[in-house]
TIVEX-262767 format. One line per field, with one value per residue (C-alpha): residue number from 0; residue in three letters; x, y, z. Coordinates in steps of 0.05 Angstrom, whole numbers, plus 5000, padded with zeros to 4 digits. Example, Ala and Ser with C-alpha at 12.3 -4.5 7.8 and 13.67 -1.06 7.14 Angstrom:
pos = [0:1]
code = [ala:ser]
xx = [5246:5273]
yy = [4910:4979]
zz = [5156:5143]
END
This chain:
pos = [0:1:2:3:4:5:6:7:8:9:10:11:12:13:14:15:16:17:18:19:20:21:22:23:24:25:26:27:28:29:30:31:32:33:34:35:36:37:38:39:40:41:42:43:44:45:46:47:48:49:50:51:52:53:54:55:56:57:58:59:60:61:62:63:64:65:66:67:68:69:70:71:72:73:74:75:76:77:78:79:80:81:82:83:84:85:86:87:88:89:90:91:92:93:94:95:96:97:98:99:100:101:102:103:104:105:106:107:108:109:110:111:112:113:114:115:116:117:118:119:120:121:122:123:124:125:126:127:128:129:130:131:132:133:134:135:136:137:138:139:140:141:142:143:144:145:146:147:148:149:150:151:152:153:154:155:156:157:158:159:160:161:162:163:164:165:166:167:168:169:170:171:172:173:174:175:176:177:178:179:180:181:182:183:184:185:186:187:188:189:190:191:192:193:194:195:196:197:198:199:200:201:202:203:204:205:206:207:208:209:210:211:212:213:214:215:216:217:218:219:220:221:222:223:224:225:226:227:228:229:230:231:232:233:234:235:236:237:238:239:240:241:242:243:244:245:246:247:248:249:250:251:252:253:254:255:256:257:258:259:260:261:262:263:264:265:266:267:268:269:270:271:272:273:274:275:276:277:278:279:280:281:282:283:284:285:286:287:288:289:290:291:292:293:294:295:296:297:298:299:300:301:302:303:304:305:306:307:308:309:310:311:312:313:314:315:316:317:318:319:320:321:322:323:324:325:326:327:328:329:330:331:332:333:334:335:336:337:338:339:340:341:342:343:344:345:346:347:348:349:350:351:352:353:354:355:356:357:358:359:360:361:362:363:364:365:366:367:368:369:370:371:372:373:374:375:376:377:378:379:380:381:382:383:384:385:386:387:388:389:390:391:392:393:394:395:396:397:398:399:400:401:402:403:404:405:406:407:408:409:410:411:412:413:414:415:416:417:418:419:420:421:422:423:424:425:426:427:428:429:430:431:432:433:434:435:436:437:438:439:440:441:442:443:444:445:446:447:448:449:450:451:452:453:454:455:456:457:458:459:460:461:462:463:464:465:466:467:468:469:470:471:472:473:474:475:476:477:478:479:480:481:482:483:484:485:486:487:488:489:490:491:492:493:494:495:496:497:498:499:500:501:502:503:504:505:506:507:508:509:510:511:512:513:514:515:516:517:518:519:520:521:522:523:524:525:526:527:528:529:530:531:532:533:534:535:536:537:538:539:540:541:542:543:544:545:546:547:548:549:550:551:552:553:554:555:556:557:558:559:560:561:562:563:564:565:566:567:568:569:570:571:572:573:574:575:576:577:578:579:580:581:582:583:584:585:586:587:588:589:590:591:592:593:594:595:596:597:598:599:600:601:602:603:604:605:606:607:608:609:610:611:612:613:614:615:616:617:618:619:620:621:622:623:624:625:626:627:628:629:630:631:632:633:634:635:636:637:638:639:640:641:642:643:644:645:646:647:648:649:650:651:652:653:654:655:656:657:658:659:660:661:662:663:664:665:666:667:668:669:670:671:672:673:674:675:676:677:678:679:680:681:682:683:684:685:686:687:688:689:690:691:692:693:694:695:696:697:698:699:700:701:702:703:704:705:706:707:708:709:710:711:712:713:714:715:716:717:718:719:720:721:722:723:724:725:726:727:728:729:730:731:732:733:734:735:736:737:738:739:740:741:742:743:744:745:746:747:748:749:750:751:752:753:754:755:756:757:758:759:760:761:762:763:764:765:766:767:768:769:770:771:772:773:774:775:776:777:778:779:780:781:782:783:784:785:786:787:788:789:790:791:792:793:794:795:796:797:798:799:800:801:802:803:804]
code = [met:leu:ser:pro:cys:leu:gly:arg:glu:asp:val:arg:arg:ala:leu:asp:arg:ser:leu:glu:glu:ser:arg:trp:val:thr:val:val:gly:pro:pro:gly:ser:gly:lys:thr:leu:leu:val:arg:his:ala:ala:gln:gly:arg:gly:val:ala:trp:val:asp:ala:arg:ala:leu:his:gly:leu:asp:glu:val:leu:leu:ala:ala:leu:gly:ser:leu:gly:ala:glu:thr:ala:pro:gly:asp:thr:leu:ala:gly:ala:leu:gly:arg:ala:leu:asp:gly:arg:asp:cys:leu:leu:val:leu:asp:gly:leu:asp:leu:asp:gly:thr:gly:ala:gly:pro:val:ile:glu:ala:met:leu:glu:gly:thr:thr:asp:val:arg:val:val:val:thr:ala:arg:thr:thr:ala:gly:glu:arg:his:glu:ser:val:val:arg:val:ala:pro:leu:pro:val:pro:his:gln:arg:ala:pro:leu:glu:gly:pro:ala:val:glu:leu:phe:leu:arg:gly:ile:arg:ala:ala:gly:gly:pro:leu:val:asp:leu:ala:ser:gln:ala:his:glu:val:arg:arg:leu:leu:ser:ala:thr:gly:gly:leu:pro:leu:leu:ile:glu:gln:val:ala:val:gln:ser:ala:leu:val:gly:leu:ser:asn:ala:met:ser:thr:val:ser:leu:asp:gln:ala:val:asp:ser:ala:his:gly:leu:leu:asp:pro:ser:ser:ala:thr:ala:leu:arg:arg:ile:gly:leu:leu:asp:phe:pro:val:gly:leu:gly:val:leu:ala:his:val:leu:asp:arg:ser:thr:ala:glu:ala:ala:glu:leu:ala:gly:asn:leu:val:arg:arg:ser:leu:leu:glu:val:asp:gln:arg:gly:his:phe:asp:met:leu:ser:pro:ile:arg:gly:arg:ala:arg:ala:leu:ala:gly:pro:asp:asp:val:ala:ala:val:gly:ser:gly:leu:leu:ala:trp:ala:gln:ser:his:ala:pro:asp:his:asp:asn:tyr:gly:ala:ala:asp:ala:glu:trp:leu:arg:asp:leu:pro:ala:met:arg:his:ala:val:leu:thr:ala:cys:ala:asp:pro:ala:thr:arg:ala:asp:gly:tyr:ser:val:ala:asn:arg:ile:phe:ser:ser:leu:tyr:thr:ser:met:arg:ala:arg:glu:ala:leu:glu:val:leu:glu:gly:ala:leu:ser:ser:gly:gly:gly:pro:ser:glu:ile:gly:ala:gln:val:ala:arg:arg:ala:gly:ile:ala:ala:ser:glu:val:arg:gly:thr:tyr:glu:gly:leu:trp:leu:leu:asp:arg:ala:asp:glu:his:ala:ser:ala:ala:pro:arg:pro:glu:glu:gln:leu:ala:lys:thr:ala:ser:ile:arg:ala:glu:met:his:leu:asp:ala:gly:asp:thr:ala:arg:ala:glu:ala:glu:ala:lys:arg:ala:ile:ser:leu:asp:pro:glu:gly:ser:ile:ser:arg:gln:ala:thr:arg:thr:leu:ala:asp:val:tyr:ala:ser:gln:gly:arg:phe:ala:glu:ala:ala:gln:ala:val:ser:asp:ala:met:pro:ala:arg:ile:ser:arg:asp:glu:arg:trp:ile:asp:leu:ser:ala:arg:thr:val:leu:ala:arg:ile:ala:leu:glu:gln:gly:arg:ile:ala:glu:ala:val:ala:gly:ala:arg:ala:val:val:leu:glu:ala:arg:glu:leu:ala:glu:asp:arg:val:gly:leu:leu:ala:glu:thr:leu:leu:arg:gly:ile:asp:pro:thr:trp:gln:val:arg:asp:val:val:arg:asp:thr:leu:pro:trp:ala:val:arg:leu:pro:val:leu:ala:gln:asp:gly:arg:asp:leu:leu:val:ala:gly:glu:thr:gln:gln:ala:ala:gly:leu:ala:ala:asp:val:val:ala:leu:ala:asp:ser:ala:arg:leu:gly:arg:asp:gly:val:glu:ala:arg:leu:leu:leu:gly:arg:ala:leu:val:gly:leu:gly:asp:leu:asp:gln:ala:thr:thr:thr:tyr:leu:thr:ala:leu:glu:ser:cys:his:thr:met:arg:leu:pro:leu:arg:ala:ala:asp:val:leu:asp:gly:leu:ala:gly:val:ala:arg:ala:arg:asp:leu:pro:glu:ala:arg:leu:leu:ala:ala:ala:ala:phe:ala:leu:arg:thr:pro:arg:leu:ala:val:arg:trp:gly:tyr:ser:ala:asp:tyr:asp:val:val:pro:ala:his:arg:ala:pro:ala:glu:trp:ile:asp:gly:ala:glu:leu:ser:asp:asp:ala:val:ala:leu:val:thr:ala:val:phe:thr:arg:pro:gly:pro:gly:ala:pro:ser:val:leu:asp:ala:leu:thr:ala:ala:glu:arg:gln:val:ala:asp:arg:val:ala:his:gly:leu:thr:ser:arg:gln:ile:ala:glu:glu:leu:phe:val:ser:pro:arg:thr:val:asp:ala:his:leu:thr:his:ile:tyr:arg:lys:leu:asp:ile:asn:thr:arg:ala:arg:leu:ala:ala:leu:val:val:asp:ser:arg]
xx = [8758:8793:8863:8909:8928:9005:9055:8980:8985:8997:8936:8894:8907:8900:8833:8811:8823:8784:8724:8731:8728:8698:8621:8646:8718:8729:8782:8821:8872:8894:8849:8883:8913:8866:8826:8767:8799:8822:8761:8734:8782:8758:8690:8700:8658:8609:8542:8548:8504:8550:8535:8578:8573:8617:8565:8524:8526:8475:8444:8378:8416:8463:8403:8358:8421:8432:8365:8371:8434:8392:8323:8293:8264:8212:8142:8102:8120:8173:8252:8305:8350:8299:8277:8354:8371:8305:8332:8397:8382:8388:8413:8480:8506:8569:8546:8596:8592:8652:8675:8629:8639:8641:8653:8598:8540:8550:8538:8585:8528:8474:8517:8534:8465:8443:8495:8467:8405:8411:8457:8491:8497:8564:8588:8653:8673:8730:8739:8792:8774:8740:8677:8718:8660:8659:8644:8682:8756:8805:8851:8899:8926:8986:9020:9056:9136:9172:9244:9292:9357:9397:9352:9346:9289:9238:9171:9103:9106:9150:9110:9051:9089:9108:9044:9013:9049:9050:8980:8979:9019:9078:9158:9192:9224:9292:9308:9370:9391:9328:9331:9335:9266:9230:9257:9244:9160:9156:9183:9131:9071:9086:9063:8991:8966:8923:8975:9030:8975:8968:9031:9044:9002:9032:9099:9073:9035:9103:9164:9194:9237:9175:9125:9106:9136:9067:9058:8994:8930:8908:8970:8969:8901:8919:8975:8927:8881:8937:8956:8891:8871:8817:8748:8775:8798:8732:8695:8735:8713:8641:8636:8664:8613:8569:8551:8530:8546:8514:8501:8526:8460:8465:8538:8528:8486:8537:8587:8543:8570:8543:8547:8593:8649:8625:8643:8714:8724:8696:8737:8794:8802:8777:8845:8881:8844:8805:8736:8708:8651:8602:8568:8516:8557:8551:8607:8643:8691:8726:8719:8789:8786:8717:8741:8797:8766:8700:8753:8773:8713:8695:8631:8617:8629:8576:8519:8539:8519:8458:8438:8461:8422:8354:8360:8371:8311:8262:8292:8276:8204:8143:8109:8046:8036:7998:8042:8096:8109:8150:8199:8216:8286:8310:8287:8357:8381:8339:8397:8411:8325:8318:8394:8365:8296:8324:8369:8322:8280:8338:8337:8277:8296:8285:8238:8170:8221:8234:8168:8146:8198:8169:8107:8118:8159:8107:8071:8126:8153:8085:8066:8133:8117:8172:8136:8197:8237:8175:8163:8243:8229:8171:8188:8243:8207:8153:8204:8237:8189:8125:8121:8075:8001:7963:8031:8041:7976:7980:8061:8030:7973:8020:8076:8009:8009:8061:8066:8006:8046:8114:8088:8015:7952:7933:8003:7997:7930:7968:8002:7937:7902:7975:7951:7882:7916:7961:7890:7864:7908:7905:7867:7808:7808:7749:7798:7848:7804:7766:7835:7856:7780:7789:7858:7823:7771:7821:7863:7796:7776:7847:7832:7773:7728:7674:7625:7674:7703:7641:7622:7689:7686:7617:7646:7703:7647:7603:7668:7691:7628:7669:7734:7792:7783:7715:7738:7785:7732:7676:7725:7736:7656:7661:7708:7663:7607:7638:7669:7599:7565:7521:7546:7492:7518:7583:7571:7542:7601:7650:7608:7602:7693:7701:7672:7685:7750:7803:7862:7930:7928:7870:7891:7905:7834:7797:7845:7834:7753:7763:7787:7724:7686:7719:7719:7633:7641:7677:7626:7583:7605:7616:7690:7706:7674:7723:7781:7774:7760:7822:7872:7857:7877:7934:7961:7934:7968:8039:8032:8022:8085:8028:8059:8024:7945:7975:8008:7937:7899:7946:7940:7864:7884:7924:7876:7834:7860:7909:7939:7966:8052:8053:8106:8165:8158:8208:8154:8209:8204:8131:8092:8045:7982:7998:8050:7997:7951:8013:8033:7966:7960:8021:7992:7939:7981:8021:7945:7921:7995:7980:8037:7992:8030:8071:8009:7989:8061:8053:7984:8003:8047:8008:7967:8018:8036:7960:7949:8010:8000:7922:7903:7833:7814:7879:7874:7805:7836:7889:7852:7802:7872:7900:7837:7835:7902:7888:7835:7873:7926:7873:7884:7806:7815:7866:7826:7754:7793:7818:7750:7716:7759:7752:7671:7676:7718:7677:7614:7647:7674:7613:7644:7586:7616:7671:7630:7596:7660:7682:7612:7624:7698:7655:7604:7657:7697:7628:7618:7692:7670:7599:7565:7485:7498:7537:7480:7453:7523:7524:7451:7475:7535:7472:7425:7484:7493:7433:7405:7467:7467:7538:7558:7612:7684:7761:7766:7704:7667:7718:7671:7609:7555:7486:7453:7395:7328:7327:7381:7375:7331:7364:7427:7411:7384:7350:7420:7469:7489:7457:7490:7486:7508:7586:7568:7519:7553:7619:7576:7566:7638:7642:7635:7661:7723:7749:7792:7802:7813:7879:7906:7927:7855:7864:7915:7900:7919:7975:8000:7993:8040:8087:8080:8096:8154:8187:8178:8221:8275:8280:8283:8242:8281:8273:8189:8191:8217:8175:8109:8124:8126:8165:8199:8161:8104:8124:8149:8077:8054:8098:8074:7997:8020:8048:7990:7941:7983:8022:8085:8139:8196:8202:8224:8166:8118:8154:8142:8061:8069:8109:8049:8001:8013]
yy = [4668:4599:4574:4583:4523:4517:4491:4483:4528:4470:4430:4504:4516:4444:4443:4510:4488:4427:4463:4505:4447:4387:4386:4334:4335:4284:4309:4248:4242:4205:4229:4293:4316:4380:4357:4399:4464:4462:4446:4507:4557:4545:4549:4618:4663:4609:4587:4529:4482:4430:4365:4331:4263:4248:4201:4191:4116:4097:4125:4148:4188:4227:4245:4272:4311:4343:4357:4384:4434:4463:4477:4427:4355:4299:4312:4242:4205:4241:4194:4221:4229:4261:4309:4330:4330:4376:4427:4434:4430:4507:4535:4578:4524:4482:4421:4401:4323:4328:4266:4226:4133:4128:4059:4048:4094:4070:4152:4145:4118:4171:4223:4209:4202:4266:4303:4260:4289:4356:4425:4463:4411:4424:4375:4371:4313:4292:4228:4172:4146:4157:4135:4119:4155:4181:4250:4258:4289:4271:4322:4295:4318:4294:4304:4362:4354:4341:4373:4295:4299:4340:4402:4460:4459:4503:4496:4492:4427:4471:4527:4496:4462:4534:4558:4498:4514:4586:4574:4537:4575:4541:4570:4597:4538:4550:4511:4520:4484:4440:4419:4343:4348:4386:4338:4275:4308:4321:4265:4219:4260:4235:4309:4306:4368:4348:4301:4368:4417:4345:4343:4417:4418:4361:4401:4458:4422:4383:4402:4388:4326:4294:4293:4225:4203:4194:4146:4157:4202:4146:4151:4228:4222:4171:4220:4270:4229:4206:4278:4308:4312:4255:4299:4331:4252:4227:4291:4275:4198:4219:4275:4222:4173:4227:4238:4303:4384:4390:4446:4468:4445:4369:4365:4386:4319:4279:4304:4305:4368:4430:4478:4522:4456:4424:4489:4501:4420:4433:4502:4458:4403:4464:4500:4432:4429:4354:4391:4440:4502:4516:4585:4564:4548:4478:4422:4372:4335:4324:4249:4222:4241:4222:4156:4146:4183:4132:4073:4101:4093:4040:4023:4065:4124:4095:4078:4151:4181:4150:4158:4237:4241:4212:4261:4314:4302:4285:4353:4391:4356:4379:4355:4352:4299:4358:4418:4448:4506:4519:4557:4500:4508:4442:4446:4476:4396:4363:4310:4303:4295:4245:4203:4199:4167:4116:4093:4101:4062:3999:3992:3942:3968:4036:4037:4072:4124:4129:4125:4181:4233:4213:4226:4292:4332:4309:4378:4421:4387:4388:4458:4476:4445:4394:4341:4303:4306:4268:4215:4195:4194:4175:4110:4095:4086:4044:3997:3988:3946:3941:4011:4016:3997:4065:4111:4057:4078:4153:4148:4106:4143:4206:4179:4164:4243:4252:4205:4232:4299:4277:4223:4239:4241:4163:4133:4144:4095:4039:4061:4079:4009:3991:4052:4007:3943:3984:4005:3943:3934:4007:4025:4050:4025:4070:4129:4112:4083:4148:4190:4148:4162:4232:4236:4188:4247:4295:4252:4240:4315:4328:4287:4313:4254:4295:4233:4188:4248:4260:4192:4186:4250:4228:4166:4192:4237:4174:4127:4171:4226:4261:4237:4291:4286:4301:4378:4359:4318:4370:4420:4373:4370:4443:4443:4391:4432:4497:4465:4430:4499:4476:4536:4537:4465:4491:4556:4503:4453:4506:4524:4471:4463:4530:4526:4580:4545:4526:4486:4497:4448:4450:4522:4509:4471:4545:4583:4528:4542:4602:4601:4568:4626:4670:4630:4627:4700:4705:4653:4694:4765:4790:4812:4857:4804:4765:4802:4815:4741:4728:4779:4753:4685:4707:4753:4699:4647:4684:4693:4630:4603:4555:4573:4522:4553:4620:4609:4573:4638:4681:4647:4673:4740:4748:4736:4789:4840:4879:4915:4855:4851:4778:4754:4711:4645:4590:4551:4485:4466:4470:4402:4394:4403:4481:4488:4479:4529:4587:4575:4576:4644:4655:4647:4685:4750:4742:4741:4807:4830:4819:4765:4724:4674:4656:4658:4593:4563:4565:4542:4483:4468:4462:4418:4368:4367:4366:4306:4269:4287:4276:4332:4333:4406:4446:4408:4432:4512:4500:4483:4541:4588:4556:4564:4639:4644:4602:4650:4708:4683:4672:4591:4573:4497:4486:4532:4486:4425:4454:4472:4410:4371:4415:4410:4337:4338:4374:4337:4276:4313:4348:4419:4463:4535:4509:4482:4546:4583:4527:4536:4616:4602:4557:4620:4661:4608:4598:4678:4684:4625:4661:4587:4607:4566:4615:4645:4585:4569:4620:4617:4542:4574:4628:4558:4536:4592:4621:4569:4583:4657:4653:4696:4704:4728:4735:4716:4682:4753:4766:4740:4776:4741:4756:4689:4667:4671:4600:4532:4485:4434:4363:4405:4416:4369:4413:4455:4403:4382:4332:4264:4279:4351:4337:4298:4350:4413:4371:4358:4447:4442:4381:4388:4340:4357:4347:4286:4210:4211:4205:4168:4226:4256:4231:4285:4345:4403:4418:4351:4359:4419:4373:4326:4362:4390:4322:4313:4369:4339:4393:4364:4376:4439:4474:4452:4488:4550:4551:4540:4576:4514:4479:4406:4382:4396:4373:4302:4297:4310:4255:4206:4224:4222:4153:4119:4143:4114:4056:4072:4082:4131:4195:4166:4133:4188:4233:4181:4183:4258:4253:4201:4237:4304]
zz = [2707:2681:2700:2630:2599:2610:2554:2507:2453:2398:2427:2429:2359:2339:2382:2344:2284:2284:2311:2252:2201:2231:2271:2320:2354:2402:2456:2480:2543:2598:2661:2690:2632:2627:2575:2605:2618:2545:2517:2567:2544:2462:2483:2506:2464:2430:2451:2498:2524:2566:2596:2655:2624:2684:2718:2662:2649:2594:2534:2554:2613:2563:2514:2581:2602:2533:2531:2597:2583:2519:2560:2524:2530:2490:2471:2491:2431:2416:2419:2459:2399:2348:2411:2414:2343:2332:2387:2364:2286:2270:2339:2336:2403:2414:2454:2494:2534:2587:2613:2566:2556:2495:2492:2553:2533:2459:2440:2377:2327:2357:2352:2279:2264:2294:2242:2190:2206:2216:2179:2240:2301:2332:2383:2426:2467:2524:2530:2541:2471:2405:2377:2303:2263:2195:2226:2286:2286:2345:2388:2434:2492:2519:2585:2594:2574:2643:2636:2636:2683:2637:2607:2647:2702:2654:2617:2629:2681:2723:2722:2739:2796:2830:2820:2854:2921:2917:2920:2971:3012:3002:3011:2955:2910:2900:2828:2838:2901:2898:2824:2847:2891:2835:2788:2822:2838:2767:2738:2786:2764:2687:2673:2687:2702:2762:2789:2784:2829:2882:2878:2877:2950:2985:2971:3009:3057:3085:3038:2976:3013:3045:2990:2968:2880:2864:2803:2790:2807:2858:2898:2896:2924:2976:2991:2999:3039:3081:3094:3121:3188:3213:3195:3127:3107:3130:3093:3030:3039:3049:2989:2934:2951:2929:2838:2843:2872:2936:2983:3051:3084:3044:3065:3144:3152:3108:3150:3223:3224:3237:3177:3198:3217:3149:3111:3144:3126:3051:3059:3064:3022:2960:2986:2972:2902:2932:2920:2876:2894:2830:2818:2857:2928:2909:2930:2870:2854:2793:2766:2776:2850:2856:2844:2894:2949:2939:2931:2999:3026:3077:3105:3159:3119:3059:3111:3144:3086:3058:3146:3131:3060:3099:3156:3117:3063:3121:3156:3092:3061:3090:3146:3115:3044:3006:3035:2987:2951:2888:2928:2975:2994:2976:2912:2905:2923:2870:2857:2935:2955:2902:2912:2996:2970:2918:2965:3022:2984:2963:3037:3072:3134:3109:3053:3089:3101:3031:3010:3065:3026:2960:2978:3025:2970:2917:2926:2918:2865:2821:2838:2815:2754:2749:2726:2699:2759:2806:2759:2764:2832:2843:2797:2823:2899:2862:2829:2896:2928:2953:3006:3059:3030:3044:3023:2970:2939:2943:2905:2851:2846:2833:2802:2745:2747:2733:2674:2651:2650:2625:2568:2551:2590:2596:2591:2668:2682:2690:2757:2768:2765:2812:2865:2879:2876:2942:2975:2977:3041:3071:3136:3097:3022:2997:3009:2968:2913:2915:2908:2845:2823:2829:2782:2735:2727:2718:2664:2624:2624:2606:2550:2532:2549:2592:2606:2635:2673:2710:2720:2755:2802:2821:2831:2877:2916:2928:2944:3003:3013:3073:3062:3032:2965:2959:2958:2897:2859:2858:2831:2775:2762:2767:2708:2670:2674:2663:2597:2578:2583:2642:2682:2742:2757:2753:2791:2843:2849:2860:2917:2953:2930:2973:3042:3089:3120:3082:3108:3084:3039:2996:2972:2899:2906:2918:2869:2816:2824:2834:2758:2738:2755:2717:2659:2669:2680:2603:2571:2591:2572:2639:2631:2684:2731:2696:2701:2768:2787:2752:2770:2838:2835:2808:2862:2911:2883:2876:2954:2966:2918:2880:2812:2769:2792:2769:2709:2687:2715:2681:2618:2619:2645:2584:2532:2572:2607:2562:2614:2652:2665:2659:2696:2640:2644:2610:2572:2550:2620:2632:2631:2579:2609:2632:2567:2516:2541:2555:2480:2447:2483:2445:2386:2407:2423:2350:2309:2347:2341:2260:2257:2232:2191:2259:2293:2249:2251:2335:2331:2281:2339:2397:2347:2344:2405:2438:2394:2412:2484:2478:2516:2480:2499:2484:2405:2399:2415:2381:2321:2333:2333:2272:2227:2248:2221:2159:2142:2160:2113:2054:2060:2060:2043:2102:2145:2129:2150:2208:2226:2209:2253:2312:2304:2303:2372:2393:2379:2411:2476:2484:2488:2458:2470:2433:2372:2367:2360:2302:2269:2267:2243:2181:2175:2162:2107:2078:2057:2031:1996:1976:2002:2018:2075:2114:2154:2188:2202:2242:2261:2290:2336:2369:2374:2417:2452:2464:2522:2566:2567:2529:2479:2426:2454:2421:2359:2336:2353:2282:2241:2231:2195:2209:2236:2194:2237:2246:2244:2204:2252:2236:2251:2329:2385:2434:2469:2427:2364:2327:2326:2239:2255:2234:2178:2152:2159:2127:2069:2062:2043:2002:1923:1876:1841:1770:1746:1769:1849:1871:1932:1965:1958:2037:2060:2087:2052:2113:2103:2027:2032:2067:2025:1961:1986:2006:1929:1918:1954:2026:2098:2157:2174:2100:2102:2175:2149:2091:2118:2184:2231:2275:2250:2300:2268:2197:2229:2258:2187:2165:2213:2193:2114:2124:2168:2109:2056:2086:2065:2111:2078:2039:1981:1964:1985:1936:1886:1896:1894:1825:1803:1818:1766]
END
């Protein structure tokens, strides 16, 4: 229930009118004038994404916070502004940037550009200044009118003052006999609602005649601070040093009090309107009050807050650097944990403690799939200076893992190199080098470079054969072998990675290895075994709160067990390496449900994202789905180019079973085109599966082309595609066309569709709506088109399309 906006009827009408007429409204007024409350009232009944920008100092911070409020984020290669524009465009949502420093962040031009590049974005900013941009409409909030000396003692300022006294438990005010004191106090507030509330609380506590005639909010906070008992005054100062809401447990450590005592002190400040409680039960301060409370704090307060936060972090971080589940209690106070780590790392005296905590919380962040937050903490620790060599190597390594998931598969390699530098000074260098090699193996596997993945995994094992990393590297080998169709070797690697006794910190390895076994069973047609294996992994992962491994196993299960009741998950918050398999399965579900156009659009999105993140195996899976959907839509040209691209990737990555799926798809296309090579393509797929005892499954089995007796010898080399196979298969679908060649011939069918629509003047969103893809996919196509044609503008592309007609 919102507090009423007393005396603000005219401003409310002006704000409502501006919201109807303008896409950008800036509400301007002095601190404490009630801008935020006005906007909250005006935003009621609308879809709102609210950003508390009071503590945000840079443009990137503002954009990231806005993306977070929308549940969106950047893909690798995205700009923050571009990602935010796409997240907002076409969305019935009002973006509120509350307390934004327009001058300090330079956000004005970015908001202006976002409005010009979209059609539906609406923004409200509360600030002390305006941006002066063309799309901006300004609503000014002045202080409440204070009755002058001879005017009746009435109006919204008086009503707010009296209401505040009653709420604080003060005595009734007699306006006739106490008019002089009321006028004195109201005049001192200048009509600022926040000041009026503070003076009302003081008056309730010490009486009207003893309340101070403050002339600024700073003085009001000073006066309130002076009226508090010593413990409450200390709490006010220390909470003012925090830039984020905190739970009661954190507060108890910062105040060095029991939880019950901290709750009593916080409640005392809440009653005096010096502290707020949000819907989660976390305590926060209004920015003007925080600023003054911080100014009142002394060195002892600063030291106490730092040591209290670190003590809380140390007591709540897992005891072991490989423990940590997705339901860890401290995750509810992640901003406090981040602040504790970075503050400790900034001080050489506590840097080792900061590194230790950063290292210990990683497992919870990783399994709860908060890669972006993990990267922020770990990179912040590393930038503070070198920590202990052994921990420093692990922190750098884990930062590399998080960077690869947030920015792209190979974006964390430089951090792995830094981990190797730390390793040279560690007590057991070979152990640290082995761990880093194991992570490199995982990165190569995600990228689809199975040869380098295998080499790095084996290197990790050879560096430290009896070490803790051997099981993890062996599990990676199992995944490599399964991807390559080397099932016997994969099964042996799984066995080696699953000893009889499993330590607490290695349960995820066991679950992941068992998921590989379920995948092998599926590839070989043992469906019941695959379902049972995947089910067991999902149920155990839920029990252990191993969200990441469990979600990947459940994604596999969704495709083979239609009776499974899937848990809902917010896709946009998942790391890319997890999100893309989930989205691909969403596309398969759409295809099964007969929603072919939507399946094609989602598959195209996953292709664009996989390519930008360099997640090679996911890109192949997405292209297989996209090709199948395009065939269903009758777009054989685009299906052909999609399949041929996937075939080349499969050959490069050494993924023979996915190559077989591609060949089945091409066989279906060839049959639809009445090409005589249809049966030869099916025979080549059969030749790749037979030595591996593999079967067709999923939508690959939809193409029921009877194989020829034997595949062309020049296509197959033993149990693999020959080096010439991709070119030979491509030649099957290459037929010389009439007319002179065009510069646009270099474009794929999908790229040509985008180019044609650009020539007709359509925006990215309009093109996306026509093609049933996302604006991000359209932008990805345009990037490829510009690179192929050596141009950089839509106008030049439109001219080339027109010239080619």
